[in-house]
C-alpha positions as CSV (number, residue, x, y, z in Angstrom):
1,X,-10.4,11.3,4.2
2,X,-14.1,10.6,3.8
3,X,-15.8,7.3,4.4
4,X,-17.6,7.5,1.1
5,X,-15.9,5.6,-1.7
6,X,-17.2,6.0,-5.2
7,X,-18.0,2.9,-7.3
8,X,-15.0,1.6,-9.2
9,X,-16.3,2.7,-12.6
10,X,-16.4,6.4,-11.4
11,X,-12.9,6.7,-10.0
12,X,-10.6,9.3,-11.6
13,X,-6.9,9.3,-11.5
14,X,-6.6,11.7,-8.6
15,X,-8.4,9.2,-6.3
16,X,-6.4,6.8,-4.1
17,X,-8.7,4.0,-5.4
18,X,-7.6,4.5,-8.9
19,X,-5.3,1.8,-10.5
20,X,-3.5,2.4,-13.7
21,X,-3.9,-0.5,-16.2
22,X,-0.2,-1.3,-15.8
23,X,-0.5,-1.6,-12.0
24,X,-0.4,-5.2,-10.7
25,X,0.5,-7.0,-7.5
26,X,3.9,-8.1,-8.8
27,X,5.2,-4.6,-9.4
28,X,8.5,-3.6,-7.9
29,X,8.3,0.0,-6.7
30,X,12.0,0.3,-5.6
31,X,15.0,-1.4,-7.1
32,X,16.8,-2.6,-4.0
33,X,14.9,-4.9,-1.6
34,X,15.0,-4.1,2.1
35,X,17.2,-6.7,3.8
36,X,17.5,-5.2,7.2
37,X,20.1,-2.6,6.2
38,X,19.5,0.9,5.1
39,X,16.0,1.2,6.4
40,X,15.8,5.0,6.1
41,X,16.8,5.0,2.4
42,X,14.4,2.1,1.7
43,X,11.5,3.8,3.5
44,X,12.1,7.1,1.7
45,X,12.2,5.4,-1.7
46,X,9.0,3.5,-0.9
47,X,7.3,6.7,0.3
48,X,8.2,8.5,-2.9
49,X,6.9,5.6,-5.0
50,X,3.7,5.2,-3.1
51,X,3.1,9.0,-3.2
52,X,3.7,9.0,-7.0
53,X,1.0,6.3,-7.3
54,X,-1.3,8.3,-4.9
55,X,-1.2,5.4,-2.4
56,X,0.8,6.8,0.4
57,X,-2.4,7.5,2.2
58,X,-2.9,3.8,2.8
59,X,0.3,3.5,4.9
60,X,0.3,6.9,6.6
61,X,-3.2,6.4,8.1
62,X,-5.0,9.1,6.1
63,X,-7.3,6.6,4.3
64,X,-8.6,4.0,6.8
65,X,-11.0,1.3,6.0
66,X,-14.5,2.8,5.5
67,X,-17.3,2.3,7.9
68,X,-19.8,1.6,5.2
69,X,-19.7,-2.2,4.8
70,X,-20.7,-2.0,1.1
71,X,-17.4,-0.1,0.4
72,X,-15.1,-2.4,2.4
73,X,-14.4,-4.8,-0.5
74,X,-13.2,-2.1,-2.8
75,X,-11.0,-0.6,-0.1
76,X,-9.6,-4.1,0.7
77,X,-8.7,-4.5,-3.0
78,X,-6.5,-1.5,-2.9
79,X,-5.1,-2.1,0.5
80,X,-4.1,-5.6,-0.7
81,X,-2.4,-4.1,-3.7
82,X,-0.3,-1.8,-1.5
83,X,0.6,-4.6,0.8
84,X,1.7,-6.7,-2.2
85,X,3.9,-3.8,-3.5
86,X,5.5,-3.5,-0.1
87,X,6.0,-7.2,0.4
88,X,7.7,-7.3,-3.1
89,X,10.4,-4.9,-1.9
90,X,11.3,-7.0,1.2
91,X,13.9,-9.8,1.6
92,X,12.2,-13.2,1.9
93,X,13.1,-13.3,5.6
94,X,11.5,-10.0,6.4
95,X,8.6,-10.6,4.1
96,X,7.8,-13.9,5.9
97,X,7.8,-12.1,9.3
98,X,5.1,-9.6,8.3
99,X,3.1,-11.6,5.7
100,X,0.0,-11.9,7.8
101,X,-0.4,-8.2,8.8
102,X,-4.0,-7.2,7.9
103,X,-3.5,-3.7,6.5
104,X,-0.9,-1.6,4.6
105,X,-0.9,0.8,7.6
106,X,-0.2,-2.0,10.1
107,X,2.6,-3.4,7.8
108,X,4.2,0.0,7.5
109,X,4.1,0.4,11.3
110,X,5.6,-3.1,11.9
111,X,8.4,-2.3,9.5
112,X,9.1,1.0,11.3
113,X,9.4,-0.8,14.6
């Protein structure tokens, strides 16, 4: 994707930086938390949910942090939202072990390992 991120008041719903008014950090995107069992099914459910919200690009590496420093805070906001959605779907033990990962992409890779 491009390094250019539009300002938040110009973002349309097809942009990965769009948040629906009902989106919030406490959302549960999948019904069963990942507790160490059934990783493949959990990963698929998360990928479907993130794709439906147009946020899968944050975890698959297609939408990396911009190089333009003025755009970094906006990107960070959405990256943090995706991180919170993923953390909400993990058991407390697993969540605690990946809590300090800096990006949704890194979190996704850690969980895959």
